[in-house]
Wavefront OBJ file of the C-alpha trace (Angstrom):
o trace
v 48.013 -47.008 -42.849
v 46.273 -43.658 -42.287
v 44.056 -43.710 -39.163
v 40.322 -43.468 -40.013
v 39.776 -40.111 -38.276
v 42.730 -38.634 -40.108
v 41.590 -40.010 -43.461
v 38.276 -38.205 -42.937
v 40.056 -34.960 -41.928
v 43.329 -35.149 -43.873
v 44.788 -31.613 -43.509
v 47.447 -31.409 -40.798
v 46.522 -27.877 -39.730
v 43.039 -29.121 -38.873
v 44.690 -31.034 -36.036
v 47.803 -29.071 -35.109
v 48.992 -25.469 -35.078
v 52.106 -23.844 -33.671
v 51.743 -20.658 -31.658
v 54.470 -18.017 -31.611
v 54.047 -17.773 -27.840
v 55.795 -21.124 -27.556
v 53.219 -23.878 -27.491
v 51.467 -26.314 -29.797
v 47.688 -26.225 -30.156
v 46.141 -29.645 -30.694
v 42.594 -29.948 -32.068
v 40.601 -33.137 -31.645
v 37.007 -33.927 -32.487
v 36.778 -36.036 -29.339
v 35.503 -34.246 -26.258
v 36.342 -34.390 -22.572
v 33.611 -36.091 -20.545
v 35.665 -36.644 -17.432
v 37.419 -39.655 -18.952
v 40.775 -37.859 -19.277
v 41.002 -38.120 -23.055
v 42.431 -34.636 -23.532
v 45.255 -35.454 -21.107
v 46.040 -38.672 -22.963
v 46.028 -36.911 -26.340
v 48.324 -34.211 -24.948
v 50.773 -36.928 -23.887
v 50.733 -38.429 -27.368
v 51.294 -35.035 -29.021
v 54.088 -34.047 -26.642
v 55.777 -37.415 -27.193
v 55.841 -37.198 -30.977
v 56.831 -33.497 -31.024
v 59.506 -33.805 -28.314
v 57.739 -31.238 -26.159
v 56.918 -31.037 -22.495
v 53.263 -31.657 -21.762
v 52.997 -28.094 -20.461
v 53.796 -26.878 -23.994
v 50.702 -28.585 -25.450
v 47.328 -26.853 -25.422
v 44.269 -29.013 -26.080
v 41.632 -26.879 -27.800
v 37.976 -27.558 -26.941
v 36.037 -28.924 -29.908
v 34.039 -26.470 -32.048
v 32.315 -27.053 -35.378
v 34.041 -25.541 -38.383
v 37.410 -25.554 -36.639
v 37.993 -28.959 -35.058
v 38.121 -32.179 -37.081
v 34.803 -33.969 -37.425
v 35.281 -37.217 -35.492
v 31.573 -37.941 -35.127
v 30.830 -38.966 -31.527
v 33.019 -39.498 -28.475
v 31.846 -42.997 -27.614
v 32.633 -46.686 -27.707
v 35.959 -46.417 -25.838
v 37.507 -45.455 -29.179
v 39.029 -42.029 -28.507
v 42.605 -43.195 -27.964
v 42.327 -45.716 -30.795
v 40.916 -43.201 -33.289
v 41.878 -39.678 -32.232
v 45.060 -40.816 -30.509
v 46.258 -42.575 -33.636
v 45.437 -39.503 -35.734
v 47.239 -37.101 -33.374
v 50.283 -39.374 -33.266
v 50.436 -39.497 -37.068
v 49.901 -35.728 -37.485
v 52.526 -34.769 -34.913
v 55.071 -37.200 -36.328
v 54.567 -35.767 -39.821
v 54.714 -32.173 -38.525
v 57.955 -32.957 -36.726
v 59.429 -34.403 -39.926
v 58.318 -31.383 -41.991
v 59.980 -28.974 -39.566
v 63.198 -30.994 -39.476
v 63.311 -31.155 -43.275
v 62.723 -27.402 -43.556
v 65.526 -26.595 -41.108
v 67.869 -29.054 -42.767
v 67.228 -27.455 -46.170
v 67.601 -23.908 -44.835
v 70.937 -24.624 -43.099
v 72.270 -27.239 -45.538
v 72.721 -29.899 -42.882
v 71.641 -33.536 -42.909
v 68.266 -34.095 -41.268
v 69.564 -36.987 -39.193
v 72.052 -34.656 -37.449
v 69.241 -32.561 -35.950
v 67.429 -33.102 -32.684
v 64.582 -31.363 -30.864
v 64.424 -30.201 -27.278
v 61.257 -28.548 -25.981
v 60.349 -27.352 -29.459
v 63.781 -26.007 -30.411
v 65.646 -27.684 -33.248
v 69.354 -28.146 -32.580
v 72.403 -29.143 -34.535
v 74.780 -30.239 -31.854
v 74.667 -27.561 -29.163
v 73.452 -24.831 -31.514
v 69.742 -23.968 -31.782
v 68.863 -23.382 -35.434
v 65.117 -22.820 -35.210
v 61.969 -23.758 -33.309
v 58.480 -24.951 -34.063
v 57.246 -21.473 -33.242
v 59.078 -20.075 -36.277
v 56.440 -21.803 -38.433
v 53.425 -20.259 -36.719
v 51.046 -18.927 -39.386
v 53.387 -19.879 -42.233
v 51.166 -22.532 -43.819
v 53.728 -25.292 -43.313
v 51.016 -27.585 -41.943
v 48.422 -26.715 -44.592
v 49.151 -29.992 -46.349
v 47.408 -33.326 -46.447
v 48.517 -36.334 -44.513
v 51.226 -38.515 -46.033
v 50.580 -42.202 -46.604
v 53.662 -43.254 -44.663
v 55.016 -41.487 -41.595
v 57.633 -42.704 -39.136
v 56.252 -42.464 -35.634
v 58.430 -43.017 -32.594
v 59.283 -46.536 -31.535
v 57.814 -47.572 -28.207
v 61.299 -48.035 -26.758
v 61.974 -44.319 -27.293
v 58.936 -43.065 -25.370
v 59.530 -40.558 -22.560
v 55.952 -39.623 -21.740
v 53.600 -42.190 -23.238
v 53.246 -45.119 -20.890
v 54.005 -43.052 -17.800
v 51.333 -41.975 -15.319
v 50.836 -38.240 -15.684
v 48.571 -36.170 -13.409
v 45.600 -34.565 -15.152
v 45.625 -30.794 -14.885
v 41.835 -30.599 -14.444
v 41.303 -32.915 -11.490
v 42.427 -30.598 -8.684
v 40.298 -27.733 -9.983
v 37.266 -30.037 -10.170
v 37.835 -31.458 -6.704
v 38.117 -28.010 -5.135
v 35.210 -26.516 -7.078
v 37.302 -24.116 -9.149
v 36.716 -25.698 -12.559
v 34.158 -23.926 -14.733
v 31.600 -26.300 -16.197
v 28.943 -25.329 -18.708
v 26.612 -24.759 -15.760
v 28.913 -21.914 -14.626
v 29.058 -20.176 -18.009
v 27.540 -16.690 -18.152
v 27.061 -14.456 -21.192
v 26.295 -10.718 -21.220
v 22.567 -10.039 -21.287
v 21.730 -13.703 -20.658
v 18.169 -14.767 -19.878
v 17.047 -18.067 -18.394
v 14.751 -20.568 -20.051
v 12.746 -23.557 -18.888
v 10.742 -26.067 -20.877
v 7.316 -26.998 -19.543
v 7.399 -30.770 -19.896
v 4.308 -32.854 -20.635
v 3.154 -35.006 -17.711
v 3.851 -38.170 -19.725
v 5.702 -39.160 -22.926
v 2.532 -39.478 -25.046
v 0.774 -36.368 -23.695
v -0.593 -33.689 -26.062
v -0.992 -30.054 -25.014
v -4.643 -29.025 -25.371
v -4.874 -25.637 -23.649
v -2.341 -23.175 -22.243
v -2.831 -19.660 -20.705
v 0.063 -18.136 -22.644
v -1.228 -14.557 -22.564
v -1.723 -14.704 -18.810
v 1.779 -16.052 -18.229
v 3.483 -13.253 -20.176
v 1.920 -10.704 -17.805
v 3.824 -12.118 -14.821
v 6.575 -9.801 -13.542
v 9.994 -10.757 -14.907
v 8.742 -13.208 -17.529
v 10.227 -12.153 -20.884
v 8.561 -14.599 -23.253
v 6.317 -17.640 -23.364
v 6.997 -19.680 -26.490
v 4.715 -22.417 -27.776
v 4.848 -24.601 -30.869
v 2.419 -27.509 -30.743
v 3.034 -29.363 -27.466
v 6.432 -27.774 -26.981
v 6.180 -24.989 -24.419
v 8.878 -22.827 -22.858
v 9.336 -19.701 -20.780
v 12.148 -17.144 -20.566
v 12.741 -14.934 -17.562
v 15.333 -12.594 -16.142
v 16.516 -15.011 -13.440
v 16.811 -18.772 -13.165
v 14.592 -18.937 -10.081
v 11.866 -16.903 -11.787
v 12.003 -19.060 -14.915
v 11.638 -22.175 -12.771
v 8.673 -20.782 -10.817
v 6.969 -19.513 -13.976
v 7.359 -22.911 -15.664
v 5.878 -24.693 -12.629
v 2.924 -22.288 -12.461
v 2.302 -22.525 -16.196
v 2.444 -26.328 -16.094
v -0.192 -26.391 -13.373
v -2.577 -24.345 -15.549
v -2.122 -26.311 -18.779
v -4.494 -29.018 -19.965
v -3.018 -32.180 -21.452
v -4.422 -35.293 -23.058
v -2.699 -38.491 -21.860
v -2.852 -42.136 -22.848
v -1.473 -45.404 -21.389
v 1.414 -46.386 -23.664
v 4.046 -47.692 -21.244
v 4.388 -51.399 -20.362
v 3.227 -52.977 -17.139
v 5.792 -52.801 -14.365
v 7.330 -56.083 -13.296
v 8.742 -58.801 -15.525
v 9.820 -56.980 -18.673
v 10.875 -60.120 -20.536
v 7.480 -61.214 -21.926
v 6.753 -57.653 -23.034
v 10.046 -57.456 -24.954
v 9.248 -60.778 -26.622
v 5.821 -59.480 -27.683
v 7.186 -56.532 -29.664
v 7.964 -56.573 -33.401
v 11.667 -57.002 -34.041
v 14.499 -57.408 -36.486
v 16.873 -60.370 -36.276
v 20.659 -60.617 -36.379
v 22.217 -64.080 -36.461
v 25.788 -65.241 -36.392
v 27.938 -68.081 -35.120
v 29.644 -71.239 -36.267
v 28.664 -74.896 -36.341
v 30.502 -77.680 -34.575
v 32.868 -79.829 -36.631
v 31.703 -83.358 -37.332
v 34.303 -84.645 -34.883
v 32.932 -82.588 -31.957
v 31.961 -84.520 -28.803
v 28.293 -85.343 -28.404
v 26.190 -83.562 -25.818
v 25.426 -85.434 -22.608
v 23.298 -82.681 -21.069
v 21.650 -79.391 -22.050
v 21.380 -76.533 -19.534
v 19.213 -73.427 -19.940
v 19.009 -70.108 -18.131
v 17.232 -66.758 -18.548
v 18.633 -63.359 -17.514
v 17.165 -59.853 -17.492
v 18.362 -56.293 -17.127
v 15.835 -53.463 -16.536
v 15.607 -50.057 -18.153
v 18.127 -47.837 -16.390
v 18.728 -44.100 -16.222
v 21.886 -42.162 -16.988
v 21.499 -40.416 -13.615
v 24.194 -37.824 -14.294
v 25.043 -36.019 -11.052
v 24.821 -32.678 -12.867
v 21.590 -32.317 -14.891
v 22.080 -31.224 -18.490
v 22.589 -27.572 -19.397
v 23.131 -25.530 -22.573
v 23.384 -21.931 -23.772
v 22.504 -20.483 -27.161
v 22.270 -17.164 -28.944
v 20.754 -16.400 -32.348
v 22.272 -13.211 -33.698
v 22.405 -11.814 -37.243
v 21.438 -15.139 -38.770
v 23.994 -17.241 -36.852
v 23.031 -19.671 -34.125
v 25.797 -20.372 -31.591
v 25.299 -23.169 -29.076
v 27.421 -24.059 -26.037
v 26.909 -27.699 -25.087
v 28.387 -30.750 -23.374
v 27.243 -32.962 -26.260
v 29.365 -35.961 -27.192
v 29.010 -35.188 -30.906
v 29.074 -31.513 -31.861
v 28.863 -32.068 -35.631
v 26.034 -34.586 -35.271
v 24.168 -32.152 -33.039
v 24.678 -29.364 -35.560
v 23.096 -31.507 -38.277
v 19.979 -32.239 -36.240
v 19.635 -28.647 -35.044
v 19.674 -27.570 -38.674
v 16.971 -30.079 -39.582
v 14.759 -29.301 -36.598
v 15.062 -25.496 -36.787
v 15.243 -25.311 -40.603
v 18.643 -23.623 -40.603
v 21.626 -24.252 -42.868
v 24.384 -26.006 -40.962
v 26.797 -23.284 -42.136
v 24.837 -20.829 -39.976
v 25.198 -22.967 -36.813
v 28.275 -23.032 -34.563
v 28.404 -25.656 -31.816
v 31.014 -25.264 -29.054
v 31.847 -27.941 -26.528
v 32.069 -27.029 -22.851
v 32.557 -29.680 -20.193
v 29.558 -30.824 -18.165
v 28.779 -33.766 -15.919
v 30.163 -37.079 -17.124
v 27.479 -38.953 -19.002
v 28.994 -42.011 -20.733
v 26.132 -42.325 -23.130
v 23.336 -40.405 -24.791
v 21.836 -38.408 -21.923
v 20.020 -35.065 -22.105
v 22.937 -32.942 -23.362
v 21.744 -32.815 -26.979
v 18.102 -32.318 -25.992
v 18.802 -29.365 -23.719
v 20.921 -27.858 -26.506
v 17.845 -27.975 -28.735
v 15.775 -26.381 -25.962
v 18.207 -23.467 -25.656
v 18.519 -23.076 -29.442
v 14.736 -23.135 -29.955
v 14.181 -20.451 -27.322
v 17.110 -18.393 -28.644
v 15.635 -18.397 -32.155
v 12.395 -17.046 -30.670
v 14.285 -14.168 -29.021
v 17.088 -13.071 -31.397
v 20.041 -11.271 -29.847
v 19.447 -12.592 -26.319
v 21.683 -15.393 -24.996
v 19.468 -18.067 -23.437
v 20.561 -20.510 -20.767
v 18.473 -23.637 -20.149
v 19.117 -25.806 -17.109
v 17.310 -29.125 -16.865
v 15.885 -30.180 -13.504
v 16.660 -33.479 -11.813
v 13.211 -34.702 -12.889
v 13.916 -33.657 -16.488
v 17.179 -35.584 -16.466
v 15.735 -38.748 -14.942
v 12.429 -38.855 -16.827
v 13.183 -37.248 -20.185
v 16.677 -38.205 -21.273
v 16.838 -41.513 -23.191
v 16.825 -44.642 -21.039
v 19.337 -47.440 -21.245
v 17.509 -50.378 -22.893
v 16.104 -53.282 -20.929
v 17.327 -56.674 -22.146
v 16.319 -60.315 -21.994
v 18.975 -62.978 -22.617
v 18.246 -66.704 -22.870
v 21.189 -69.104 -22.965
v 21.586 -72.810 -23.668
v 24.712 -74.932 -23.409
v 25.349 -78.543 -24.378
v 28.006 -80.228 -22.243
v 29.811 -83.536 -22.622
v 30.244 -86.262 -19.993
v 33.025 -84.272 -18.305
v 31.027 -81.054 -18.151
v 32.930 -79.285 -20.923
v 30.886 -77.085 -23.244
v 30.452 -78.483 -26.756
v 27.772 -76.087 -28.034
v 26.499 -72.661 -26.971
v 23.287 -70.864 -27.993
v 22.545 -67.225 -27.186
v 19.223 -65.457 -27.795
v 18.488 -61.874 -26.775
v 15.716 -59.293 -27.049
v 16.595 -55.623 -26.709
v 15.503 -52.223 -27.981
v 18.070 -50.418 -30.095
v 20.989 -48.758 -28.340
v 21.545 -45.838 -30.712
v 19.338 -42.796 -31.158
v 22.022 -40.125 -31.161
v 21.609 -37.027 -33.318
v 23.033 -36.818 -36.813
v 22.543 -40.420 -37.879
v 18.990 -40.408 -39.222
v 17.074 -38.485 -41.904
v 14.975 -36.826 -39.180
v 16.106 -35.251 -35.886
v 16.188 -37.376 -32.760
v 16.105 -34.345 -30.429
v 13.377 -34.595 -27.796
v 11.820 -31.167 -28.325
v 11.483 -31.673 -32.072
v 9.067 -34.549 -31.398
v 6.532 -32.183 -29.779
v 6.361 -29.423 -32.405
v 3.121 -28.602 -34.234
v 4.821 -30.119 -37.275
v 6.630 -32.882 -35.402
v 9.373 -34.865 -37.032
v 8.858 -38.570 -37.505
v 9.728 -40.478 -34.368
v 12.023 -43.372 -35.142
v 13.145 -46.459 -33.271
v 16.625 -46.621 -31.864
v 19.002 -48.546 -34.102
v 22.172 -50.544 -33.541
v 25.558 -50.024 -35.130
v 26.864 -52.744 -37.406
v 28.628 -55.608 -35.613
v 31.887 -54.664 -37.334
v 31.973 -51.371 -35.423
v 30.808 -52.724 -32.086
v 27.089 -53.402 -32.517
v 24.445 -52.499 -29.949
v 22.230 -55.089 -28.323
v 24.503 -57.724 -29.836
v 27.669 -56.229 -28.322
v 29.559 -59.061 -26.591
v 26.801 -61.557 -27.408
v 29.555 -63.807 -28.755
v 30.787 -65.577 -25.600
v 34.457 -65.143 -26.502
v 35.454 -68.663 -25.506
v 36.715 -71.515 -27.678
v 33.485 -73.500 -27.877
v 33.170 -75.980 -30.764
v 29.801 -74.544 -31.821
v 28.216 -71.155 -31.192
v 24.856 -69.789 -32.360
v 23.860 -66.198 -31.587
v 20.462 -64.672 -32.373
v 19.866 -61.054 -31.351
v 16.483 -59.395 -31.811
v 16.167 -55.603 -31.909
v 12.681 -54.777 -30.668
v 10.683 -51.992 -32.311
v 7.772 -49.629 -31.613
v 8.743 -48.775 -28.061
v 6.829 -46.055 -26.208
v 9.980 -44.698 -24.537
v 13.187 -43.345 -26.062
v 16.111 -45.705 -25.671
v 19.673 -44.943 -26.641
v 23.301 -45.479 -25.797
v 24.321 -46.021 -22.188
v 27.825 -47.043 -21.216
v 28.845 -50.450 -22.660
v 25.502 -50.805 -24.509
v 24.461 -54.455 -24.839
v 27.774 -55.680 -23.449
v 26.604 -55.048 -19.879
v 23.640 -57.446 -20.021
v 25.291 -59.931 -22.370
v 28.440 -60.300 -20.278
v 26.382 -60.453 -17.071
v 24.387 -63.336 -18.571
v 27.295 -65.167 -20.210
v 29.605 -65.018 -17.209
v 26.827 -65.913 -14.745
v 26.007 -68.916 -16.939
v 29.674 -69.912 -17.118
v 29.657 -69.977 -13.334
v 26.538 -72.144 -13.301
v 28.087 -74.578 -15.745
v 31.316 -74.722 -13.742
v 29.314 -75.543 -10.607
v 27.331 -78.201 -12.468
v 30.605 -79.757 -13.658
v 32.061 -79.695 -10.130
v 34.843 -77.457 -11.427
v 36.425 -74.320 -9.988
v 35.134 -71.213 -11.869
v 38.643 -69.986 -12.713
v 39.779 -73.392 -13.940
v 36.570 -73.803 -15.949
v 37.152 -70.515 -17.782
v 40.773 -71.331 -18.491
v 39.757 -74.730 -19.892
v 37.588 -72.952 -22.466
v 39.996 -70.114 -23.327
v 42.332 -70.169 -26.306
v 43.406 -66.499 -26.347
v 46.648 -66.151 -24.321
v 45.802 -62.570 -23.370
v 42.454 -63.712 -21.969
v 44.206 -66.431 -19.993
v 46.662 -63.884 -18.616
v 44.053 -61.441 -17.317
v 42.016 -64.246 -15.714
v 45.130 -65.570 -13.998
v 46.198 -62.062 -12.976
v 42.848 -61.178 -11.393
v 42.671 -64.448 -9.477
v 46.276 -63.993 -8.287
v 45.416 -60.539 -6.911
v 43.178 -62.203 -4.284
v 45.108 -65.465 -3.892
v 42.107 -67.298 -5.333
v 41.411 -70.605 -3.595
v 39.795 -73.412 -5.563
v 36.039 -73.417 -4.936
v 34.071 -76.008 -6.967
v 31.084 -75.516 -4.644
v 29.733 -72.277 -3.154
v 30.867 -71.301 0.318
v 27.298 -70.453 1.352
v 28.413 -68.532 4.441
v 27.060 -65.061 3.683
v 30.394 -63.900 2.294
v 31.567 -64.916 -1.135
v 33.852 -64.399 -4.082
v 33.050 -64.450 -7.753
v 35.021 -63.995 -10.942
v 34.043 -62.868 -14.428
v 35.881 -62.021 -17.631
v 35.224 -60.420 -21.012
v 37.041 -58.836 -23.880
v 35.051 -55.680 -24.590
v 33.340 -55.901 -27.998
v 35.386 -59.101 -28.486
v 37.990 -56.830 -30.118
v 38.884 -54.310 -27.389
v 40.358 -54.382 -23.901
v 40.578 -57.578 -21.868
v 39.231 -57.401 -18.323
v 38.785 -59.874 -15.466
v 37.159 -58.960 -12.143
v 37.035 -60.727 -8.798
v 34.283 -59.443 -6.503
v 34.075 -60.036 -2.768
v 30.657 -59.514 -1.180
v 28.855 -59.701 2.113
v 25.160 -60.620 1.958
v 22.938 -59.988 4.957
v 19.916 -57.690 4.745
v 21.334 -56.551 1.374
v 24.356 -57.120 -0.849
v 27.456 -55.132 0.033
v 30.405 -55.258 -2.346
v 33.530 -55.161 -0.217
v 36.279 -55.335 -2.805
v 36.817 -55.521 -6.546
v 40.140 -56.798 -7.850
v 40.530 -56.067 -11.538
v 43.153 -57.070 -14.091
v 43.033 -55.298 -17.429
v 44.949 -55.438 -20.697
v 44.472 -52.288 -22.792
v 47.498 -52.772 -24.996
v 49.775 -49.745 -24.767
v 48.477 -47.701 -21.836
v 49.072 -44.045 -22.706
v 48.548 -42.945 -19.093
v 48.324 -45.952 -16.746
v 46.858 -43.822 -13.970
v 44.168 -42.634 -16.381
v 43.431 -46.251 -17.315
v 42.970 -47.095 -13.645
v 40.585 -44.170 -13.233
v 38.493 -45.381 -16.141
v 38.413 -48.974 -14.933
v 37.523 -47.846 -11.398
v 34.791 -45.503 -12.641
v 33.255 -48.220 -14.792
v 33.361 -50.684 -11.914
v 31.636 -48.267 -9.524
v 28.905 -47.512 -12.062
v 28.441 -51.231 -12.754
v 28.170 -51.892 -9.027
v 25.392 -49.308 -8.796
v 23.575 -50.826 -11.784
v 24.008 -54.356 -10.442
v 22.748 -53.628 -6.922
v 20.301 -50.744 -7.107
v 19.281 -49.146 -10.369
v 16.030 -49.726 -12.242
v 13.766 -47.207 -13.978
v 10.245 -46.872 -12.605
v 7.061 -46.125 -14.560
v 3.370 -46.943 -14.629
v 1.219 -47.414 -17.718
v 1.138 -43.648 -18.344
v 4.005 -41.793 -16.661
v 7.677 -42.002 -15.803
v 7.978 -42.013 -12.004
v 11.629 -41.240 -11.215
v 11.521 -37.616 -10.100
v 14.553 -37.534 -7.794
v 17.189 -39.523 -5.933
v 14.590 -40.897 -3.509
v 12.821 -42.527 -6.473
v 15.972 -43.503 -8.335
v 18.822 -44.050 -5.851
v 22.385 -44.641 -6.994
v 25.415 -46.019 -5.159
v 26.569 -43.803 -2.289
v 30.171 -43.077 -1.383
v 29.687 -45.079 1.812
v 28.856 -48.174 -0.259
v 31.650 -47.843 -2.809
v 33.901 -50.917 -2.656
v 37.648 -50.955 -2.376
v 39.000 -51.307 -5.911
v 42.439 -52.598 -6.890
v 43.458 -52.425 -10.535
v 46.371 -54.170 -12.204
v 47.213 -52.870 -15.693
v 49.093 -55.568 -17.566
v 52.066 -54.161 -19.494
v 51.647 -54.388 -23.282
v 53.914 -51.615 -24.641
v 54.238 -53.247 -28.070
v 50.492 -53.714 -28.631
v 48.065 -51.120 -30.061
v 46.163 -49.076 -27.491
v 42.651 -50.265 -26.615
v 39.977 -48.162 -24.922
v 39.431 -48.593 -21.182
v 36.220 -46.694 -20.462
v 33.729 -49.560 -20.779
v 35.805 -52.702 -20.302
v 35.014 -53.289 -16.617
v 31.230 -52.888 -16.580
v 29.974 -56.300 -17.696
v 32.606 -58.323 -15.821
v 31.953 -56.344 -12.628
v 28.205 -57.037 -12.623
v 28.743 -60.729 -13.370
v 31.486 -61.074 -10.750
v 29.157 -59.563 -8.126
v 26.329 -61.949 -9.098
v 28.720 -64.882 -8.976
v 29.961 -63.763 -5.557
v 26.356 -63.623 -4.322
v 25.929 -67.211 -5.505
v 29.116 -68.174 -3.668
v 27.818 -66.464 -0.531
v 24.310 -67.943 -0.568
v 24.300 -70.916 -2.919
v 21.427 -69.131 -4.703
v 21.574 -67.883 -8.296
v 19.941 -64.506 -8.996
v 19.521 -64.010 -12.743
v 17.567 -60.743 -12.785
v 19.165 -57.342 -12.205
v 19.348 -55.456 -9.936
v 20.356 -57.782 -7.099
v 17.980 -56.257 -4.568
v 16.828 -57.982 -1.373
v 13.455 -58.645 -3.038
v 15.113 -60.309 -6.021
v 17.248 -62.465 -3.731
v 14.179 -63.456 -1.712
v 12.356 -64.395 -4.923
v 15.306 -66.568 -5.979
v 15.381 -68.276 -2.587
v 11.643 -68.944 -2.717
v 11.921 -70.290 -6.240
l 1 2 3 4 5 6 7 8 9 10 11 12 13 14 15 16 17 18 19 20 21 22 23 24 25 26 27 28 29 30 31 32 33 34 35 36 37 38 39 40 41 42 43 44 45 46 47 48 49 50 51 52 53 54 55 56 57 58 59 60 61 62 63 64 65 66 67 68 69 70 71 72 73 74 75 76 77 78 79 80 81 82 83 84 85 86 87 88 89 90 91 92 93 94 95 96 97 98 99 100 101 102 103 104 105 106 107 108 109 110 111 112 113 114 115 116 117 118 119 120 121 122 123 124 125 126 127 128 129 130 131 132 133 134 135 136 137 138 139 140 141 142 143 144 145 146 147 148 149 150 151 152 153 154 155 156 157 158 159 160 161 162 163 164 165 166 167 168 169 170 171 172 173 174 175 176 177 178 179 180 181 182 183 184 185 186 187 188 189 190 191 192 193 194 195 196 197 198 199 200 201 202 203 204 205 206 207 208 209 210 211 212 213 214 215 216 217 218 219 220 221 222 223 224 225 226 227 228 229 230 231 232 233 234 235 236 237 238 239 240 241 242 243 244 245 246 247 248 249 250 251 252 253 254 255 256 257 258 259 260 261 262 263 264 265 266 267 268 269 270 271 272 273 274 275 276 277 278 279 280 281 282 283 284 285 286 287 288 289 290 291 292 293 294 295 296 297 298 299 300 301 302 303 304 305 306 307 308 309 310 311 312 313 314 315 316 317 318 319 320 321 322 323 324 325 326 327 328 329 330 331 332 333 334 335 336 337 338 339 340 341 342 343 344 345 346 347 348 349 350 351 352 353 354 355 356 357 358 359 360 361 362 363 364 365 366 367 368 369 370 371 372 373 374 375 376 377 378 379 380 381 382 383 384 385 386 387 388 389 390 391 392 393 394 395 396 397 398 399 400 401 402 403 404 405 406 407 408 409 410 411 412 413 414 415 416 417 418 419 420 421 422 423 424 425 426 427 428 429 430 431 432 433 434 435 436 437 438 439 440 441 442 443 444 445 446 447 448 449 450 451 452 453 454 455 456 457 458 459 460 461 462 463 464 465 466 467 468 469 470 471 472 473 474 475 476 477 478 479 480 481 482 483 484 485 486 487 488 489 490 491 492 493 494 495 496 497 498 499 500 501 502 503 504 505 506 507 508 509 510 511 512 513 514 515 516 517 518 519 520 521 522 523 524 525 526 527 528 529 530 531 532 533 534 535 536 537 538 539 540 541 542 543 544 545 546 547 548 549 550 551 552 553 554 555 556 557 558 559 560 561 562 563 564 565 566 567 568 569 570 571 572 573 574 575 576 577 578 579 580 581 582 583 584 585 586 587 588 589 590 591 592 593 594 595 596 597 598 599 600 601 602 603 604 605 606 607 608 609 610 611 612 613 614 615 616 617 618 619 620 621 622 623 624 625 626 627 628 629 630 631 632 633 634 635 636 637 638 639 640 641 642 643 644 645 646 647 648 649 650 651 652 653 654 655 656 657 658 659 660 661 662 663 664 665 666 667 668 669 670 671 672 673 674 675 676 677 678 679 680 681 682 683 684 685 686 687 688 689 690 691 692 693 694 695 696 697 698 699 700 701 702 703
């Protein structure tokens, strides 16, 4: 079967080219966000081509050259792009072998390849590099291609150091923030004081008279300045903002309990599940619980940045966007340019794991560049821009009910949730979703965030199915509409809140049944791979049976989920200490990602997800009043510090004969739930509202 990404981009030379200098160039539409995907794809290519990894060059994605693989998201890069690269390289290898066999009149099966050279016995007959620029790969993908058997792998499945990590650690790697172009000027956008503000008056003429200010550009409520230096652009934008007059209105919800507000909004409904068979045991008791997750920020360490130049009718944009083709589409719509006249180039920026400000700052740079043709424009967002103006991760409310029999086993499960949409990325709607385009004098229609179909992972409904073998399950997910703030994708989407709720509730039900939490989960699991990861995680800490909470200020908790119910399996045991606040001491994680291309890379992804989930679970919550966003810096929106990062141990279960599954988002939901369950074990108190702050714990104790 042809992989989906390859079916959409079927020409081999779109993915692979041989260079006469002695290396293979691999093109992928997936981009490097710090997750190590380019290293994993290089391993796959080198494996199928019988090359050393050093002979593979991964080419940064650029529109018009790289395959269009939509967006790098959903932990799908290895599954989609990896499968495509494997197929392409296997077919390219076969084409080269067939060509050499025909040229030298030898059987193909007598040839072998070493570091790109094709041998017959000890004699080298040709090399891949002989076919550079010959058109050999200008053919479409074949329906059937023989890829290597897993037992023949040399590189795939072995931990391989990433060649970018050392440079990043020692500050030598060049990110988009370091990029400089000849004649470059610096731009800043003057942001409104609040999301619903309208620009009434602006002293544009006065601002252009300031020394060093090149241009002041205004279109409706969108206002920007360009100056010769970054510092001058920043000062000019601050001074201009102070002299502008805006009209504001209270559109944001009341701070505090977000659940009733979510319930009050209009919504769409998604239902699924299955009914209990007539022979199912009758319910002896019904238990209910309510869980919430707040709006949260992306909080990228490096605020978003982009460069653009508009020259001779062509707009070129340098960006750390996760979807260069999608961004190109929306730039064309917003700026009224044909997409053929726009080139979007990916350059690495801060890891984002979701729809942060990367696309919006690209629009800012492109808009200013179009107003000053021939001059490269660099726009750097501020920390306040990044925290207050990039899309927020949606708040969620989850209400659960479970019917249990006389022995405490679950016989029916009901899940209801309320959540804004988790998808407002560019390129997926008839109008642009770029922030700046919403403030133009002819603004585009603002639309609500949507959710992907359940078949491709969903959004607010992601992991709403509990994933256990319950006789009856009913799931109702409501996507709320007409929100005053932009919401969009943030790592794991709805899976974070849903798994937190489901696995916390499983712990509650285990306690009510007088059953150990590990045993209780195993009793309700029918998937052998789920059973294995739960057992593996509990074995990592020598789990001792605990049907009742320890209640001694230190505790352990376990949680499990299969990401999207179709992806990687992950179980987490958290160990916490609770005194004046919650401190996570250790996370022990077992994960099954099928064939692990680079086990060390898998561990990095699982660890990174667990650290981010720990920060979300303990600290993070967006702040706003009825009018304005209030998170202007790290003092307003703190994140987990290095000093509070837990020890993390990861066990990657070997599955060499199973398809690869993405690792980037598998650990987030189970980590948050395991921490909450450990807090319960430590205190005997259940906290159902994130984050698990001292105030929230005090409220739970008082309740």
